[in-house]
VOLUM-585900 format. One record per residue: x, y, z negated of N, C-alpha, C in turn. Coordinates in nm, 2 decimals. Atoms other than C-alpha are relative to their C-alpha. Layout:
N
+--------+--------+--------+--------+--------+--------+--------+--------+--------+
!   n_xx !   n_yy !   n_zz !  ca_xx !  ca_yy !  ca_zz !   c_xx !   c_yy !   c_zz !
+--------+--------+--------+--------+--------+--------+--------+--------+--------+
!      X !      Y !      Z !      X !      Y !      Z !      X !      Y !      Z !
...
+--------+--------+--------+--------+--------+--------+--------+--------+--------+
//
This chain:
182
+--------+--------+--------+--------+--------+--------+--------+--------+--------+
!   n_xx !   n_yy !   n_zz !  ca_xx !  ca_yy !  ca_zz !   c_xx !   c_yy !   c_zz !
+--------+--------+--------+--------+--------+--------+--------+--------+--------+
!   0.00 !  -0.06 !  -0.11 !  -2.43 !   0.84 !  -4.13 !   0.12 !  -0.02 !   0.10 !
!  -0.11 !   0.04 !  -0.09 !  -2.25 !   0.76 !  -3.82 !   0.11 !   0.13 !   0.06 !
!  -0.09 !  -0.11 !  -0.05 !  -1.96 !   0.97 !  -3.67 !   0.02 !   0.02 !   0.13 !
!   0.00 !  -0.03 !  -0.18 !  -1.90 !   1.12 !  -3.31 !   0.11 !  -0.08 !   0.07 !
!  -0.11 !   0.09 !  -0.05 !  -1.72 !   0.88 !  -3.10 !   0.05 !   0.07 !   0.12 !
!  -0.08 !  -0.07 !  -0.11 !  -1.63 !   1.12 !  -2.82 !   0.07 !   0.10 !  -0.03 !
!  -0.11 !  -0.11 !   0.04 !  -1.35 !   1.38 !  -2.77 !  -0.06 !   0.12 !   0.08 !
!   0.03 !  -0.12 !  -0.09 !  -1.57 !   1.65 !  -2.60 !   0.04 !   0.14 !  -0.10 !
!  -0.02 !  -0.12 !   0.09 !  -1.47 !   1.88 !  -2.89 !   0.12 !   0.07 !   0.02 !
!  -0.14 !  -0.02 !  -0.02 !  -1.12 !   1.91 !  -2.76 !  -0.02 !   0.13 !   0.05 !
!   0.02 !  -0.12 !  -0.06 !  -1.06 !   2.27 !  -2.69 !   0.11 !   0.02 !   0.12 !
!  -0.10 !  -0.03 !  -0.13 !  -0.90 !   2.36 !  -2.34 !  -0.03 !   0.11 !   0.06 !
!   0.03 !  -0.12 !  -0.05 !  -0.88 !   2.70 !  -2.17 !  -0.07 !  -0.02 !   0.13 !
!   0.08 !  -0.01 !  -0.10 !  -1.13 !   2.76 !  -1.90 !   0.06 !  -0.03 !   0.12 !
!  -0.09 !   0.02 !  -0.13 !  -0.86 !   2.74 !  -1.62 !   0.03 !  -0.16 !   0.00 !
!  -0.05 !   0.14 !   0.02 !  -0.75 !   2.39 !  -1.75 !  -0.12 !  -0.08 !   0.07 !
!   0.13 !   0.09 !  -0.03 !  -1.11 !   2.25 !  -1.72 !  -0.04 !   0.03 !   0.14 !
!   0.02 !  -0.03 !  -0.16 !  -1.16 !   2.42 !  -1.36 !   0.10 !  -0.08 !   0.08 !
!  -0.09 !   0.08 !  -0.06 !  -0.83 !   2.26 !  -1.26 !  -0.02 !  -0.14 !   0.00 !
!   0.03 !   0.15 !   0.06 !  -0.93 !   1.91 !  -1.41 !  -0.12 !  -0.04 !   0.11 !
!   0.12 !   0.05 !  -0.09 !  -1.27 !   1.92 !  -1.20 !   0.05 !   0.00 !   0.13 !
!  -0.04 !   0.01 !  -0.14 !  -1.09 !   2.01 !  -0.88 !   0.09 !  -0.13 !   0.01 !
!  -0.06 !   0.16 !  -0.02 !  -0.86 !   1.69 !  -0.94 !  -0.07 !  -0.09 !   0.01 !
!   0.11 !   0.11 !   0.03 !  -1.15 !   1.48 !  -1.03 !  -0.08 !   0.02 !   0.14 !
!   0.06 !   0.01 !  -0.13 !  -1.33 !   1.59 !  -0.69 !   0.13 !  -0.03 !   0.10 !
!  -0.11 !   0.04 !  -0.09 !  -0.98 !   1.54 !  -0.51 !   0.00 !  -0.16 !  -0.01 !
!   0.02 !   0.15 !   0.01 !  -0.99 !   1.18 !  -0.65 !  -0.12 !  -0.05 !   0.02 !
!   0.12 !   0.07 !  -0.05 !  -1.34 !   1.11 !  -0.56 !   0.01 !   0.02 !   0.17 !
!  -0.02 !  -0.02 !  -0.14 !  -1.25 !   1.22 !  -0.21 !   0.11 !  -0.09 !   0.06 !
!  -0.11 !   0.09 !  -0.03 !  -0.95 !   1.02 !  -0.20 !  -0.07 !  -0.14 !   0.00 !
!   0.06 !   0.14 !   0.02 !  -1.16 !   0.71 !  -0.34 !  -0.09 !  -0.04 !   0.12 !
!   0.11 !   0.01 !  -0.11 !  -1.42 !   0.76 !  -0.05 !   0.09 !   0.00 !   0.14 !
!  -0.09 !  -0.01 !  -0.13 !  -1.16 !   0.72 !   0.23 !  -0.09 !  -0.10 !   0.10 !
!   0.07 !   0.08 !  -0.08 !  -1.42 !   0.46 !   0.37 !  -0.06 !   0.09 !   0.12 !
!   0.07 !  -0.10 !  -0.10 !  -1.58 !   0.77 !   0.57 !   0.10 !  -0.01 !   0.11 !
!  -0.08 !   0.01 !  -0.11 !  -1.29 !   0.75 !   0.81 !   0.01 !  -0.14 !   0.06 !
!   0.00 !   0.15 !  -0.04 !  -1.31 !   0.38 !   0.85 !  -0.12 !  -0.03 !   0.09 !
!   0.12 !   0.04 !  -0.05 !  -1.68 !   0.36 !   0.91 !   0.00 !   0.02 !   0.15 !
!   0.01 !   0.00 !  -0.14 !  -1.64 !   0.49 !   1.25 !   0.08 !  -0.08 !   0.10 !
!  -0.06 !   0.15 !  -0.06 !  -1.40 !   0.21 !   1.35 !  -0.08 !  -0.12 !   0.01 !
!   0.10 !   0.12 !   0.03 !  -1.65 !  -0.03 !   1.22 !  -0.11 !   0.02 !   0.08 !
!   0.11 !  -0.03 !  -0.11 !  -1.94 !   0.13 !   1.43 !   0.04 !  -0.02 !   0.12 !
!  -0.05 !   0.00 !  -0.13 !  -1.72 !   0.14 !   1.74 !   0.02 !  -0.13 !   0.04 !
!  -0.03 !   0.16 !  -0.04 !  -1.65 !  -0.25 !   1.74 !  -0.12 !  -0.06 !   0.00 !
!   0.12 !   0.06 !   0.00 !  -2.02 !  -0.30 !   1.70 !  -0.07 !  -0.01 !   0.12 !
!   0.07 !   0.01 !  -0.14 !  -2.12 !  -0.43 !   2.07 !  -0.10 !  -0.10 !   0.00 !
!   0.10 !   0.12 !  -0.01 !  -2.36 !  -0.71 !   1.99 !  -0.11 !   0.05 !  -0.01 !
!   0.14 !   0.00 !  -0.02 !  -2.71 !  -0.77 !   1.95 !  -0.06 !   0.13 !  -0.08 !
!   0.04 !  -0.12 !   0.10 !  -2.90 !  -0.45 !   1.82 !  -0.06 !  -0.05 !  -0.13 !
!   0.07 !   0.06 !   0.11 !  -3.07 !  -0.68 !   1.54 !   0.14 !  -0.02 !  -0.10 !
!  -0.14 !   0.02 !   0.08 !  -2.68 !  -0.74 !   1.43 !   0.07 !   0.14 !  -0.06 !
!  -0.05 !  -0.13 !   0.02 !  -2.61 !  -0.40 !   1.47 !  -0.07 !   0.09 !  -0.13 !
!   0.08 !  -0.05 !   0.12 !  -2.88 !  -0.29 !   1.23 !   0.02 !  -0.08 !  -0.13 !
!  -0.04 !   0.08 !   0.13 !  -2.80 !  -0.56 !   0.97 !   0.15 !   0.05 !  -0.04 !
!  -0.12 !  -0.04 !   0.03 !  -2.45 !  -0.42 !   0.99 !   0.01 !   0.14 !  -0.07 !
!   0.02 !  -0.14 !   0.07 !  -2.54 !  -0.06 !   0.92 !  -0.07 !  -0.02 !  -0.13 !
!   0.06 !  -0.01 !   0.13 !  -2.77 !  -0.16 !   0.63 !   0.11 !  -0.05 !  -0.09 !
!  -0.14 !   0.06 !   0.11 !  -2.45 !  -0.36 !   0.48 !   0.09 !   0.11 !   0.00 !
!  -0.10 !  -0.12 !   0.03 !  -2.24 !  -0.05 !   0.51 !  -0.07 !   0.10 !  -0.08 !
!   0.06 !  -0.10 !   0.12 !  -2.51 !   0.18 !   0.35 !  -0.03 !  -0.06 !  -0.13 !
!  -0.01 !   0.07 !   0.10 !  -2.54 !  -0.07 !   0.09 !   0.13 !   0.02 !  -0.07 !
!  -0.14 !   0.03 !   0.03 !  -2.16 !  -0.13 !   0.05 !   0.03 !   0.17 !  -0.06 !
!  -0.05 !  -0.14 !   0.05 !  -2.10 !   0.29 !   0.02 !  -0.08 !   0.02 !  -0.12 !
!   0.07 !  -0.05 !   0.14 !  -2.40 !   0.32 !  -0.22 !   0.06 !  -0.06 !  -0.11 !
!  -0.04 !   0.06 !   0.12 !  -2.28 !   0.07 !  -0.45 !   0.15 !   0.03 !  -0.05 !
!  -0.14 !  -0.05 !   0.03 !  -1.92 !   0.21 !  -0.43 !  -0.03 !   0.15 !  -0.06 !
!   0.01 !  -0.12 !   0.07 !  -2.05 !   0.54 !  -0.52 !  -0.05 !   0.00 !  -0.13 !
!   0.04 !   0.04 !   0.12 !  -2.25 !   0.42 !  -0.80 !   0.10 !  -0.04 !  -0.11 !
!  -0.10 !   0.05 !   0.06 !  -1.96 !   0.24 !  -0.93 !   0.12 !   0.10 !  -0.03 !
!  -0.08 !  -0.11 !   0.05 !  -1.73 !   0.54 !  -0.92 !  -0.05 !   0.10 !  -0.09 !
!   0.08 !  -0.08 !   0.09 !  -1.97 !   0.76 !  -1.07 !  -0.03 !  -0.07 !  -0.13 !
!   0.00 !   0.05 !   0.13 !  -2.04 !   0.53 !  -1.36 !   0.12 !  -0.02 !  -0.06 !
!  -0.14 !   0.01 !   0.08 !  -1.65 !   0.48 !  -1.44 !   0.03 !   0.15 !  -0.06 !
!  -0.03 !  -0.14 !   0.04 !  -1.61 !   0.86 !  -1.42 !  -0.08 !   0.05 !  -0.12 !
!   0.09 !  -0.07 !   0.12 !  -1.92 !   0.95 !  -1.63 !   0.01 !  -0.07 !  -0.14 !
!  -0.01 !   0.06 !   0.13 !  -1.86 !   0.67 !  -1.89 !   0.13 !   0.04 !  -0.05 !
!  -0.13 !  -0.06 !   0.06 !  -1.49 !   0.78 !  -1.93 !  -0.03 !   0.12 !  -0.04 !
!  -0.01 !  -0.17 !   0.08 !  -1.56 !   1.14 !  -1.98 !  -0.10 !  -0.01 !  -0.11 !
!   0.07 !   0.01 !   0.11 !  -1.85 !   1.06 !  -2.20 !   0.07 !  -0.06 !  -0.13 !
!  -0.07 !   0.06 !   0.11 !  -1.63 !   0.82 !  -2.41 !   0.13 !   0.10 !  -0.07 !
!  -0.14 !  -0.05 !   0.03 !  -1.30 !   1.03 !  -2.40 !   0.00 !   0.16 !   0.02 !
!   0.01 !  -0.17 !   0.00 !  -1.42 !   1.41 !  -2.32 !   0.14 !   0.02 !   0.10 !
!  -0.12 !  -0.10 !  -0.06 !  -1.10 !   1.62 !  -2.20 !   0.11 !  -0.10 !   0.00 !
!  -0.11 !   0.07 !   0.02 !  -0.87 !   1.35 !  -2.29 !  -0.01 !  -0.15 !   0.07 !
!   0.01 !   0.12 !  -0.07 !  -0.97 !   1.08 !  -2.05 !   0.12 !  -0.03 !   0.10 !
!  -0.11 !   0.03 !  -0.07 !  -0.67 !   0.91 !  -1.88 !  -0.03 !   0.02 !   0.16 !
!   0.03 !  -0.01 !  -0.17 !  -0.63 !   0.99 !  -1.50 !  -0.03 !  -0.11 !   0.07 !
!   0.01 !   0.11 !  -0.06 !  -0.61 !   0.64 !  -1.42 !  -0.07 !  -0.09 !  -0.11 !
!   0.05 !   0.11 !   0.11 !  -0.86 !   0.42 !  -1.63 !   0.06 !  -0.11 !  -0.05 !
!  -0.07 !   0.14 !   0.05 !  -0.67 !   0.10 !  -1.62 !   0.11 !   0.02 !  -0.06 !
!  -0.12 !  -0.03 !   0.06 !  -0.35 !   0.26 !  -1.71 !  -0.02 !   0.05 !  -0.13 !
!   0.03 !  -0.07 !   0.13 !  -0.50 !   0.45 !  -2.02 !  -0.03 !  -0.11 !  -0.11 !
!   0.03 !   0.10 !   0.10 !  -0.57 !   0.11 !  -2.19 !   0.09 !  -0.10 !   0.01 !
!  -0.06 !   0.12 !  -0.04 !  -0.40 !  -0.20 !  -2.30 !  -0.06 !  -0.10 !  -0.07 !
!   0.11 !   0.09 !   0.08 !  -0.67 !  -0.37 !  -2.52 !  -0.13 !   0.03 !   0.05 !
!  -0.04 !   0.17 !  -0.02 !  -0.86 !  -0.60 !  -2.44 !   0.07 !  -0.02 !   0.12 !
!  -0.07 !   0.02 !  -0.11 !  -0.60 !  -0.74 !  -2.23 !  -0.07 !  -0.07 !   0.11 !
!   0.07 !   0.09 !  -0.09 !  -0.84 !  -0.98 !  -2.05 !  -0.09 !   0.10 !   0.10 !
!   0.08 !  -0.09 !  -0.08 !  -1.05 !  -0.68 !  -1.94 !   0.08 !   0.07 !   0.09 !
!  -0.10 !  -0.09 !  -0.13 !  -0.75 !  -0.48 !  -1.79 !   0.03 !  -0.09 !   0.10 !
!  -0.04 !   0.10 !  -0.13 !  -0.63 !  -0.81 !  -1.60 !  -0.13 !  -0.01 !   0.08 !
!   0.10 !   0.02 !  -0.08 !  -0.97 !  -0.85 !  -1.49 !  -0.04 !   0.13 !   0.11 !
!   0.00 !  -0.12 !  -0.08 !  -0.98 !  -0.49 !  -1.35 !   0.10 !   0.04 !   0.10 !
!  -0.13 !   0.01 !  -0.10 !  -0.63 !  -0.53 !  -1.19 !  -0.04 !  -0.09 !   0.11 !
!   0.06 !   0.10 !  -0.11 !  -0.79 !  -0.83 !  -1.01 !  -0.05 !   0.05 !   0.10 !
!   0.09 !  -0.05 !  -0.09 !  -1.06 !  -0.67 !  -0.88 !   0.06 !   0.11 !   0.09 !
!  -0.08 !  -0.09 !  -0.09 !  -0.82 !  -0.39 !  -0.75 !   0.07 !  -0.08 !   0.11 !
!  -0.07 !   0.07 !  -0.07 !  -0.61 !  -0.65 !  -0.59 !  -0.10 !  -0.05 !   0.12 !
!   0.09 !   0.06 !  -0.07 !  -0.92 !  -0.81 !  -0.42 !  -0.05 !   0.10 !   0.11 !
!   0.04 !  -0.12 !  -0.08 !  -1.03 !  -0.47 !  -0.29 !   0.12 !   0.06 !   0.10 !
!  -0.10 !  -0.01 !  -0.09 !  -0.69 !  -0.41 !  -0.14 !   0.04 !  -0.09 !   0.10 !
!  -0.02 !   0.10 !  -0.09 !  -0.67 !  -0.72 !   0.04 !  -0.12 !   0.02 !   0.12 !
!   0.08 !  -0.03 !  -0.09 !  -0.97 !  -0.63 !   0.23 !   0.03 !   0.13 !   0.08 !
!  -0.02 !  -0.10 !  -0.03 !  -0.89 !  -0.29 !   0.26 !   0.14 !   0.01 !   0.12 !
!  -0.11 !   0.01 !  -0.05 !  -0.54 !  -0.38 !   0.39 !   0.00 !  -0.06 !   0.14 !
!   0.04 !   0.07 !  -0.10 !  -0.70 !  -0.59 !   0.69 !  -0.06 !   0.11 !   0.10 !
!   0.10 !  -0.10 !  -0.08 !  -0.92 !  -0.29 !   0.80 !   0.09 !   0.10 !   0.02 !
!  -0.09 !  -0.13 !   0.01 !  -0.64 !  -0.01 !   0.77 !   0.12 !  -0.06 !   0.08 !
!  -0.12 !   0.05 !  -0.06 !  -0.37 !  -0.24 !   0.95 !  -0.02 !  -0.01 !   0.18 !
!   0.05 !   0.02 !  -0.12 !  -0.59 !  -0.27 !   1.27 !   0.07 !   0.12 !   0.12 !
!  -0.08 !  -0.08 !  -0.12 !  -0.45 !   0.04 !   1.46 !   0.14 !  -0.03 !   0.03 !
!  -0.14 !   0.06 !  -0.02 !  -0.10 !  -0.09 !   1.40 !   0.01 !  -0.11 !   0.09 !
!   0.02 !   0.12 !  -0.12 !  -0.22 !  -0.43 !   1.56 !  -0.02 !   0.03 !   0.09 !
!   0.04 !  -0.04 !  -0.14 !  -0.36 !  -0.27 !   1.84 !   0.11 !   0.06 !   0.08 !
!  -0.12 !  -0.03 !  -0.05 !  -0.05 !  -0.08 !   1.91 !   0.10 !  -0.08 !   0.05 !
!  -0.10 !   0.09 !  -0.05 !   0.17 !  -0.35 !   1.91 !  -0.05 !  -0.08 !   0.09 !
!   0.05 !   0.07 !  -0.10 !  -0.07 !  -0.55 !   2.11 !   0.03 !   0.06 !   0.15 !
!  -0.02 !  -0.07 !  -0.08 !  -0.08 !  -0.29 !   2.37 !   0.16 !   0.00 !   0.07 !
!  -0.13 !  -0.02 !  -0.01 !   0.30 !  -0.24 !   2.36 !   0.06 !  -0.14 !   0.06 !
!  -0.03 !   0.10 !  -0.07 !   0.38 !  -0.60 !   2.42 !  -0.07 !  -0.06 !   0.13 !
!   0.05 !   0.04 !  -0.13 !   0.12 !  -0.65 !   2.70 !   0.09 !   0.08 !   0.11 !
!  -0.07 !  -0.09 !  -0.09 !   0.29 !  -0.36 !   2.87 !   0.16 !  -0.04 !   0.03 !
!  -0.14 !   0.06 !  -0.02 !   0.65 !  -0.49 !   2.80 !   0.01 !  -0.14 !   0.07 !
!  -0.01 !   0.15 !  -0.09 !   0.58 !  -0.87 !   2.94 !  -0.12 !  -0.01 !   0.03 !
!   0.13 !   0.01 !  -0.05 !   0.28 !  -0.84 !   3.14 !  -0.01 !  -0.15 !   0.05 !
!   0.00 !   0.12 !  -0.08 !   0.37 !  -1.19 !   3.30 !   0.03 !  -0.12 !  -0.11 !
!  -0.05 !   0.10 !   0.11 !   0.43 !  -1.38 !   2.96 !  -0.13 !  -0.08 !  -0.02 !
!   0.14 !   0.06 !   0.07 !   0.18 !  -1.66 !   2.89 !  -0.02 !  -0.01 !  -0.13 !
!   0.01 !   0.01 !   0.11 !   0.26 !  -1.66 !   2.56 !  -0.07 !   0.10 !  -0.08 !
!   0.07 !  -0.14 !   0.05 !   0.13 !  -1.30 !   2.49 !  -0.12 !   0.00 !   0.07 !
!   0.11 !  -0.03 !  -0.09 !  -0.14 !  -1.29 !   2.78 !  -0.10 !  -0.11 !  -0.03 !
!   0.11 !   0.10 !  -0.05 !  -0.30 !  -1.64 !   2.78 !  -0.05 !  -0.03 !  -0.14 !
!   0.05 !   0.04 !   0.13 !  -0.52 !  -1.78 !   2.52 !  -0.01 !  -0.15 !   0.01 !
!   0.01 !   0.17 !   0.02 !  -0.50 !  -2.17 !   2.41 !  -0.10 !  -0.04 !  -0.10 !
!   0.09 !   0.04 !   0.09 !  -0.78 !  -2.33 !   2.26 !   0.05 !  -0.11 !  -0.09 !
!  -0.04 !   0.13 !   0.09 !  -0.73 !  -2.57 !   1.97 !  -0.09 !  -0.09 !   0.03 !
!   0.06 !   0.12 !  -0.03 !  -0.86 !  -2.91 !   1.94 !  -0.14 !   0.00 !   0.02 !
!   0.15 !   0.02 !   0.03 !  -1.24 !  -2.84 !   1.85 !  -0.04 !   0.10 !   0.13 !
!   0.05 !  -0.09 !  -0.10 !  -1.24 !  -2.57 !   2.14 !  -0.05 !   0.15 !  -0.02 !
!   0.08 !  -0.14 !   0.03 !  -1.39 !  -2.30 !   1.96 !   0.10 !   0.10 !  -0.07 !
!  -0.09 !  -0.08 !   0.05 !  -1.08 !  -2.15 !   1.80 !   0.11 !   0.03 !   0.09 !
!  -0.09 !  -0.02 !  -0.09 !  -0.83 !  -1.96 !   2.01 !   0.13 !   0.03 !  -0.04 !
!  -0.12 !  -0.04 !   0.05 !  -0.46 !  -1.92 !   1.96 !   0.06 !   0.09 !   0.11 !
!  -0.08 !  -0.11 !  -0.09 !  -0.26 !  -1.63 !   2.10 !   0.10 !   0.09 !  -0.07 !
!  -0.09 !  -0.07 !   0.05 !  -0.01 !  -1.37 !   2.04 !  -0.04 !   0.06 !  -0.12 !
!   0.05 !  -0.07 !   0.11 !  -0.24 !  -1.20 !   1.81 !   0.01 !  -0.05 !  -0.14 !
!  -0.01 !   0.09 !   0.14 !  -0.23 !  -1.48 !   1.55 !   0.17 !   0.01 !  -0.05 !
!  -0.14 !  -0.02 !   0.04 !   0.14 !  -1.48 !   1.56 !   0.06 !   0.14 !  -0.05 !
!  -0.02 !  -0.16 !   0.04 !   0.16 !  -1.08 !   1.54 !  -0.04 !  -0.01 !  -0.14 !
!   0.08 !  -0.03 !   0.14 !  -0.08 !  -1.10 !   1.23 !   0.10 !  -0.07 !  -0.11 !
!  -0.10 !   0.07 !   0.10 !   0.15 !  -1.38 !   1.06 !   0.12 !   0.06 !  -0.04 !
!  -0.13 !  -0.07 !   0.04 !   0.47 !  -1.20 !   1.09 !  -0.02 !   0.12 !  -0.07 !
!   0.02 !  -0.11 !   0.03 !   0.34 !  -0.89 !   1.01 !  -0.04 !   0.00 !  -0.17 !
!   0.04 !   0.02 !   0.16 !   0.17 !  -1.03 !   0.68 !   0.10 !  -0.06 !  -0.06 !
!  -0.12 !   0.04 !   0.09 !   0.50 !  -1.22 !   0.58 !   0.09 !   0.11 !  -0.02 !
!  -0.08 !  -0.11 !   0.02 !   0.70 !  -0.91 !   0.64 !  -0.01 !   0.09 !  -0.12 !
!   0.06 !  -0.09 !   0.13 !   0.47 !  -0.71 !   0.40 !  -0.01 !  -0.06 !  -0.12 !
!   0.00 !   0.08 !   0.12 !   0.43 !  -0.98 !   0.17 !   0.15 !  -0.01 !  -0.08 !
!  -0.10 !  -0.01 !   0.07 !   0.80 !  -1.00 !   0.11 !   0.07 !   0.16 !  -0.02 !
!  -0.03 !  -0.12 !   0.07 !   0.85 !  -0.64 !   0.09 !  -0.07 !   0.07 !  -0.12 !
!   0.07 !  -0.06 !   0.12 !   0.60 !  -0.56 !  -0.16 !   0.03 !  -0.10 !  -0.13 !
!  -0.06 !   0.07 !   0.10 !   0.72 !  -0.86 !  -0.37 !   0.14 !   0.05 !  -0.04 !
!  -0.13 !  -0.07 !   0.05 !   1.07 !  -0.71 !  -0.36 !  -0.03 !   0.12 !  -0.09 !
!   0.05 !  -0.11 !   0.08 !   0.91 !  -0.39 !  -0.47 !  -0.05 !  -0.04 !  -0.14 !
!   0.05 !   0.03 !   0.10 !   0.74 !  -0.54 !  -0.74 !   0.11 !  -0.06 !  -0.11 !
!  -0.11 !   0.05 !   0.05 !   1.05 !  -0.73 !  -0.86 !   0.08 !   0.11 !  -0.05 !
!  -0.10 !  -0.10 !   0.04 !   1.25 !  -0.40 !  -0.85 !  -0.07 !   0.07 !  -0.13 !
!   0.09 !  -0.08 !   0.13 !   0.97 !  -0.21 !  -1.08 !   0.03 !  -0.07 !  -0.10 !
!  -0.01 !   0.08 !   0.11 !   0.97 !  -0.51 !  -1.31 !   0.18 !   0.01 !  -0.06 !
!  -0.14 !  -0.01 !   0.05 !   1.35 !  -0.51 !  -1.34 !   0.05 !   0.12 !  -0.06 !
!  -0.03 !  -0.16 !   0.03 !   1.37 !  -0.12 !  -1.38 !  -0.06 !   0.00 !  -0.15 !
!   0.07 !  -0.03 !   0.14 !   1.12 !  -0.15 !  -1.70 !   0.06 !  -0.09 !  -0.11 !
+--------+--------+--------+--------+--------+--------+--------+--------+--------+
//
């Protein structure tokens, strides 16, 4: 005869369970910050209506897939561990190592895309500020075509490059400091 594999029999006071429900809802709301970015994406769509329709369909598909994934992770985590589910599923396990490493790799891939989207307001502020500060500078305001004629080089690329290098060094230093302190 099989044994129960879940930990739902753990006894917690009703207040603690209610608090954990609200913490879980807060985590879901934090995970779905895409809702604030969707307006920026839709605002930049000034192309042909068929492309707009396709982009809207891709956004709906992406949000649906994200919601299904989050609900599956949370539901399966609760079904397996009950009230003892770790707050962060990836930090709650060390074995199998390859699976934890794969999950962390997916988070890095996700953050690379989010980094580009969330950095756009900063890039825009720098671009407007430099255009105001140096309105006659050819380096900042003029676009230079590359050899093939289709790719444009201007100050935006330089700005992105230095912003990326600065943050790469900053986060590498942070990771090294965390590694040295453990």
